[in-house]
VMD Tcl script that builds the backbone (N, CA, C; Angstrom):
set m [mol new atoms 213]
animate dup $m
set s [atomselect $m all]
$s set {name element resname resid chain x y z} {
  {N N MET 1 A 6.543 16.660 -4.204}
  {CA C MET 1 A 5.140 16.462 -3.912}
  {C C MET 1 A 4.900 14.999 -3.530}
  {N N ALA 2 A 4.119 14.792 -2.498}
  {CA C ALA 2 A 3.852 13.439 -2.000}
  {C C ALA 2 A 2.734 12.779 -2.811}
  {N N ASP 3 A 2.858 11.477 -2.971}
  {CA C ASP 3 A 1.859 10.675 -3.669}
  {C C ASP 3 A 1.211 9.764 -2.631}
  {N N GLU 4 A -0.101 9.912 -2.426}
  {CA C GLU 4 A -0.818 9.085 -1.461}
  {C C GLU 4 A -1.366 7.845 -2.160}
  {N N ILE 5 A -1.091 6.695 -1.591}
  {CA C ILE 5 A -1.610 5.429 -2.104}
  {C C ILE 5 A -2.790 5.050 -1.218}
  {N N ARG 6 A -3.950 4.858 -1.844}
  {CA C ARG 6 A -5.175 4.569 -1.086}
  {C C ARG 6 A -5.778 3.231 -1.507}
  {N N ALA 7 A -6.525 2.632 -0.586}
  {CA C ALA 7 A -7.190 1.353 -0.865}
  {C C ALA 7 A -8.296 1.557 -1.888}
  {N N GLU 8 A -8.403 0.617 -2.810}
  {CA C GLU 8 A -9.438 0.697 -3.835}
  {C C GLU 8 A -10.672 -0.114 -3.464}
  {N N MET 9 A -10.594 -0.865 -2.348}
  {CA C MET 9 A -11.712 -1.717 -1.941}
  {C C MET 9 A -11.583 -2.049 -0.458}
  {N N VAL 10 A -12.636 -2.593 0.098}
  {CA C VAL 10 A -12.593 -3.110 1.466}
  {C C VAL 10 A -11.805 -4.416 1.429}
  {N N ALA 11 A -10.799 -4.532 2.292}
  {CA C ALA 11 A -9.955 -5.729 2.288}
  {C C ALA 11 A -9.153 -5.807 3.579}
  {N N ASN 12 A -8.533 -6.962 3.782}
  {CA C ASN 12 A -7.602 -7.149 4.901}
  {C C ASN 12 A -6.192 -6.907 4.385}
  {N N VAL 13 A -5.356 -6.294 5.221}
  {CA C VAL 13 A -3.944 -6.133 4.873}
  {C C VAL 13 A -3.277 -7.473 5.174}
  {N N TRP 14 A -2.913 -8.197 4.125}
  {CA C TRP 14 A -2.358 -9.533 4.279}
  {C C TRP 14 A -0.850 -9.477 4.527}
  {N N LYS 15 A -0.143 -8.666 3.727}
  {CA C LYS 15 A 1.315 -8.596 3.856}
  {C C LYS 15 A 1.818 -7.220 3.452}
  {N N ILE 16 A 2.729 -6.682 4.246}
  {CA C ILE 16 A 3.405 -5.432 3.902}
  {C C ILE 16 A 4.751 -5.805 3.298}
  {N N VAL 17 A 4.974 -5.390 2.047}
  {CA C VAL 17 A 6.154 -5.809 1.292}
  {C C VAL 17 A 7.313 -4.825 1.455}
  {N N LYS 18 A 7.014 -3.536 1.510}
  {CA C LYS 18 A 8.047 -2.496 1.604}
  {C C LYS 18 A 7.984 -1.821 2.967}
  {N N ALA 19 A 9.042 -1.082 3.306}
  {CA C ALA 19 A 9.133 -0.391 4.596}
  {C C ALA 19 A 9.415 1.089 4.391}
  {N N VAL 20 A 9.159 1.876 5.426}
  {CA C VAL 20 A 9.474 3.303 5.389}
  {C C VAL 20 A 10.968 3.462 5.091}
  {N N GLY 21 A 11.282 4.348 4.169}
  {CA C GLY 21 A 12.663 4.591 3.772}
  {C C GLY 21 A 13.096 3.825 2.528}
  {N N ASP 22 A 12.299 2.814 2.129}
  {CA C ASP 22 A 12.630 2.055 0.918}
  {C C ASP 22 A 12.408 2.909 -0.322}
  {N N GLU 23 A 13.309 2.782 -1.286}
  {CA C GLU 23 A 13.113 3.422 -2.586}
  {C C GLU 23 A 12.224 2.524 -3.430}
  {N N VAL 24 A 11.273 3.135 -4.135}
  {CA C VAL 24 A 10.360 2.370 -4.986}
  {C C VAL 24 A 10.304 2.997 -6.374}
  {N N GLU 25 A 9.933 2.175 -7.339}
  {CA C GLU 25 A 9.745 2.623 -8.714}
  {C C GLU 25 A 8.305 2.376 -9.105}
  {N N ASP 26 A 7.843 3.092 -10.099}
  {CA C ASP 26 A 6.495 2.902 -10.626}
  {C C ASP 26 A 6.253 1.426 -10.905}
  {N N GLY 27 A 5.195 0.872 -10.333}
  {CA C GLY 27 A 4.859 -0.533 -10.553}
  {C C GLY 27 A 5.297 -1.485 -9.461}
  {N N ASP 28 A 6.079 -1.002 -8.479}
  {CA C ASP 28 A 6.488 -1.867 -7.363}
  {C C ASP 28 A 5.287 -2.176 -6.464}
  {N N THR 29 A 5.284 -3.358 -5.871}
  {CA C THR 29 A 4.237 -3.737 -4.925}
  {C C THR 29 A 4.608 -3.230 -3.543}
  {N N LEU 30 A 3.669 -2.511 -2.895}
  {CA C LEU 30 A 3.880 -2.003 -1.534}
  {C C LEU 30 A 3.286 -2.933 -0.493}
  {N N VAL 31 A 2.049 -3.333 -0.747}
  {CA C VAL 31 A 1.253 -4.087 0.214}
  {C C VAL 31 A 0.429 -5.090 -0.580}
  {N N ILE 32 A 0.119 -6.219 0.047}
  {CA C ILE 32 A -0.801 -7.171 -0.569}
  {C C ILE 32 A -2.052 -7.240 0.298}
  {N N LEU 33 A -3.182 -6.943 -0.318}
  {CA C LEU 33 A -4.468 -7.018 0.364}
  {C C LEU 33 A -5.111 -8.366 0.064}
  {N N GLU 34 A -6.031 -8.783 0.930}
  {CA C GLU 34 A -6.778 -10.021 0.717}
  {C C GLU 34 A -8.254 -9.705 0.839}
  {N N SER 35 A -9.003 -10.114 -0.176}
  {CA C SER 35 A -10.447 -9.927 -0.167}
  {C C SER 35 A -11.076 -11.120 -0.872}
  {N N MET 36 A -12.036 -11.739 -0.241}
  {CA C MET 36 A -12.732 -12.896 -0.806}
  {C C MET 36 A -11.742 -13.971 -1.273}
  {N N LYS 37 A -10.718 -14.211 -0.446}
  {CA C LYS 37 A -9.689 -15.232 -0.693}
  {C C LYS 37 A -8.836 -14.949 -1.924}
  {N N MET 38 A -8.840 -13.696 -2.380}
  {CA C MET 38 A -7.985 -13.285 -3.498}
  {C C MET 38 A -6.928 -12.326 -2.973}
  {N N GLU 39 A -5.707 -12.462 -3.464}
  {CA C GLU 39 A -4.628 -11.541 -3.109}
  {C C GLU 39 A -4.585 -10.417 -4.131}
  {N N ILE 40 A -4.622 -9.170 -3.634}
  {CA C ILE 40 A -4.633 -8.001 -4.514}
  {C C ILE 40 A -3.408 -7.139 -4.193}
  {N N PRO 41 A -2.440 -7.064 -5.106}
  {CA C PRO 41 A -1.280 -6.214 -4.836}
  {C C PRO 41 A -1.639 -4.736 -4.977}
  {N N VAL 42 A -1.100 -3.930 -4.055}
  {CA C VAL 42 A -1.233 -2.471 -4.145}
  {C C VAL 42 A 0.105 -1.979 -4.667}
  {N N ILE 43 A 0.080 -1.363 -5.853}
  {CA C ILE 43 A 1.334 -0.978 -6.502}
  {C C ILE 43 A 1.514 0.539 -6.507}
  {N N THR 44 A 2.772 0.944 -6.643}
  {CA C THR 44 A 3.090 2.362 -6.710}
  {C C THR 44 A 2.769 2.896 -8.102}
  {N N GLU 45 A 2.500 4.177 -8.153}
  {CA C GLU 45 A 2.231 4.832 -9.433}
  {C C GLU 45 A 3.289 5.884 -9.732}
  {N N SER 46 A 4.336 5.913 -8.902}
  {CA C SER 46 A 5.410 6.880 -9.112}
  {C C SER 46 A 6.692 6.364 -8.466}
  {N N ASP 47 A 7.810 6.984 -8.836}
  {CA C ASP 47 A 9.093 6.677 -8.215}
  {C C ASP 47 A 9.234 7.538 -6.968}
  {N N GLY 48 A 9.989 7.053 -5.990}
  {CA C GLY 48 A 10.245 7.860 -4.808}
  {C C GLY 48 A 10.692 7.020 -3.637}
  {N N VAL 49 A 10.527 7.597 -2.445}
  {CA C VAL 49 A 10.898 6.946 -1.195}
  {C C VAL 49 A 9.652 6.869 -0.322}
  {N N ILE 50 A 9.445 5.731 0.306}
  {CA C ILE 50 A 8.273 5.579 1.176}
  {C C ILE 50 A 8.470 6.424 2.424}
  {N N ALA 51 A 7.577 7.400 2.620}
  {CA C ALA 51 A 7.639 8.290 3.772}
  {C C ALA 51 A 6.775 7.788 4.922}
  {N N LYS 52 A 5.719 7.048 4.584}
  {CA C LYS 52 A 4.798 6.588 5.628}
  {C C LYS 52 A 4.070 5.339 5.149}
  {N N ILE 53 A 3.918 4.381 6.058}
  {CA C ILE 53 A 3.036 3.229 5.838}
  {C C ILE 53 A 1.958 3.379 6.907}
  {N N ALA 54 A 0.723 3.533 6.483}
  {CA C ALA 54 A -0.367 3.869 7.400}
  {C C ALA 54 A -1.178 2.664 7.859}
  {N N VAL 55 A -0.754 1.457 7.493}
  {CA C VAL 55 A -1.489 0.250 7.869}
  {C C VAL 55 A -0.535 -0.762 8.498}
  {N N ASN 56 A -1.114 -1.734 9.154}
  {CA C ASN 56 A -0.361 -2.856 9.726}
  {C C ASN 56 A -0.943 -4.150 9.179}
  {N N GLU 57 A -0.130 -5.190 9.148}
  {CA C GLU 57 A -0.643 -6.486 8.718}
  {C C GLU 57 A -1.793 -6.890 9.634}
  {N N GLY 58 A -2.878 -7.369 9.031}
  {CA C GLY 58 A -4.056 -7.767 9.791}
  {C C GLY 58 A -5.130 -6.687 9.872}
  {N N ASP 59 A -4.778 -5.445 9.533}
  {CA C ASP 59 A -5.768 -4.357 9.532}
  {C C ASP 59 A -6.815 -4.593 8.452}
  {N N VAL 60 A -7.996 -4.037 8.676}
  {CA C VAL 60 A -9.032 -4.007 7.651}
  {C C VAL 60 A -9.070 -2.582 7.113}
  {N N VAL 61 A -8.968 -2.429 5.798}
  {CA C VAL 61 A -9.047 -1.102 5.180}
  {C C VAL 61 A -10.370 -0.960 4.443}
  {N N GLN 62 A -10.860 0.242 4.419}
  {CA C GLN 62 A -12.066 0.590 3.676}
  {C C GLN 62 A -11.650 1.278 2.380}
  {N N GLU 63 A -12.524 1.302 1.414}
  {CA C GLU 63 A -12.233 1.991 0.165}
  {C C GLU 63 A -11.870 3.439 0.461}
  {N N GLY 64 A -10.731 3.880 -0.056}
  {CA C GLY 64 A -10.275 5.255 0.136}
  {C C GLY 64 A -9.340 5.464 1.316}
  {N N ASP 65 A -9.158 4.444 2.160}
  {CA C ASP 65 A -8.240 4.578 3.297}
  {C C ASP 65 A -6.800 4.728 2.813}
  {N N LEU 66 A -6.041 5.550 3.519}
  {CA C LEU 66 A -4.624 5.755 3.205}
  {C C LEU 66 A -3.833 4.496 3.534}
  {N N ILE 67 A -3.031 4.057 2.566}
  {CA C ILE 67 A -2.155 2.903 2.785}
  {C C ILE 67 A -0.706 3.365 2.976}
  {N N ALA 68 A -0.249 4.255 2.095}
  {CA C ALA 68 A 1.142 4.702 2.178}
  {C C ALA 68 A 1.298 6.069 1.512}
  {N N VAL 69 A 2.407 6.730 1.847}
  {CA C VAL 69 A 2.774 8.004 1.234}
  {C C VAL 69 A 4.161 7.856 0.640}
  {N N ILE 70 A 4.303 8.266 -0.626}
  {CA C ILE 70 A 5.607 8.222 -1.313}
  {C C ILE 70 A 6.011 9.647 -1.641}
  {N N GLU 71 A 7.239 9.969 -1.301}
  {CA C GLU 71 A 7.751 11.316 -1.601}
  {C C GLU 71 A 8.867 11.237 -2.613}
}
mol reanalyze $m
mol bondsrecalc $m
mol representation Tube
mol addrep $m
């Protein structure tokens, strides 16, 4: 079953840390968002392999937007 990682707030995608095909563990950082000059890490909530990264560095995400899919 796939685990969808979604944005929790409106922010800019500052840095993408992991890539499609990377193995991740619960608590790993996938992406770093920037909002109001603060860096907010987006972390995994499960173990698996990144199947999709739905954002690019510099994108603006809205609350609820898909960031990544882990299978």
